[in-house]
N, C-alpha and C positions, 0 to 999 in steps of 0.2 A: 140359723145361718146355713146349715147343711140342707135344710129343707128348701131353702131358696136356690141352692146350687142344683139339687136333684130335681127340682121342679121343672117341668117342660115349659118352654116358652110358648106363648099363644101364637099360633100361625095367623098371619093376616090372610083374610079372604080375598082371593084374586077374582075380579069380576070377569065373566066370560066375554070374549071378544065377539062382536056381531060381524060375521064375515059375509052376510048376504049383500050389503051394498058393494063390497069389494068384488064379489063374484059378478054382480050385475055390470059393474064398470068394465071388468075384464072381458065379458062376453061381447059387450058393445064395441070395445076397442078391437077385439079379434075379428068381429064381423066387418068393421070398416077396413082393417088391414087386408083381409081376404078380398074384399070388393075392389080396393084400390090397385091390387096387383093384377087383376084381370084387365084393367084399363091401360096399364103400362104398354101393352102390346100395340094399342092403337096409336100411341104417341111416337112410336119409333118411325124413323124416316129412312126408307131404303132408296139409295141413289144408284143410278146405273153407273157402270164404269166410265171413267173419263175418256173422251175421244182425243186422239192425237192427230195433228195435221202436219203434213210435210210440205215444206216450201218447195216450189218448183222454180225453174229457171226464168219464168215469165215475171215473177214478182221481184226479181233481184234489182230491177231498176226503180222500184218504189222507194220513197224516202223512209228513213228510220227516225222515229222520235222527233217530230217537229216541235221546236221549243221557242216560245216567245218570251224574251227577257225585257224587263223595263228597268232602266237605270236613270238616276237623276243626273242632269248636266248643269244644274243651277237652280235658282229659285223659280219655280213654275215652268221649268224646261226639262224635257225627258229625251232619252234616246230609246227607241223601240227596235229590238234586234230579233228577227225571225231567222232561225237557223235549223238545218236538218242534215242528216247523214244519208247514207245509202250509196248508190252508184254515182249519183250526181249531187254531191253535197254543195250547199250554197248558204250564204248568209246575207240577209237583207237588213240594212241598218238605216233607219230614218229618224231625224230629229222631230220632236213634237212639242208644242206648247200645251199648257193645261187644257185649254178649250178645244184644241184640234186633235187630242189623243184618240178619240173615238174614230174619227175619219182616217187617221194614219194607220191604226191597227186594222180597220176594215179593208183598206187598200192593200196592206201587206197580206192579209188573209186571202183576199180575192186573187192576188197575184200568185200565191202559192197554190190555191185551189185550181187555177187555170192550168198549171203544170201537172198537178197530181190530183185529179178529181175524186179518186177513190179513197183518199186519206180523210178520215173524219174525226181524228183525235188530235188535240193540241195541248201541250204542257205549258203552263204560264207560271213565270216566276217574277218576283219583284225584289228590288233592292230593299235593304232594311230602311225603316223610318220613312217610307213613302206614304202619303195619305191614303186612306181607305177608298176615297173617291176615284183615285187612279186605278185601283184594282177593279172597281165596278165598271169604269169606262173601258178598260182593256177587255174585260170579259164580254161586255155588250158589243164591242166592235168585232170580236172574234166569234161570237155565238151565231151570227148570221151565216157563217161559212162552216164552222166546226160545231156539230151538235154535242160532241163529247169534249169537255174541258177538264183538265186535271191541274190542280194547283200544286206547285212544288214549294218546299220549305226554303228558308233563306240559306240554310247550309247546302242544300242540293243546288241552288242557283249559284252559289259562290264556289261550288266544286269541292267542298270539304268532305 
């Protein structure tokens, strides 16, 4: 029994770890990391400083934010309202049927463009639950006069 206690335990033989594949992998990863950092410089975008424009007295008579609102006035009937601000604010309101909407919007846009030919942007808003075709007809009628059309959300159109 004492011999068993005093006897040294056999040590297990630990197998050597082969680190060659680990070193190969690390050198490859380090190579790609070094190469990718040199290309980061080419992906940076340098922008010139923003320019500022000051409004002169000549542009004070120009309209501000022309808006075209389309509201339902019954089944298949709409009211098209074109309004703008500025020195001479005005509001043009025309009733339209579903088939005549394109022509009514086109006439309103041409009337506005005859007064203010330099204005090229129009904001369009529709009342909730109007058919998608009314939006398309409204945009088609306005696009001949206004190359830039901005759609407004329902909340913006209702003033919320």
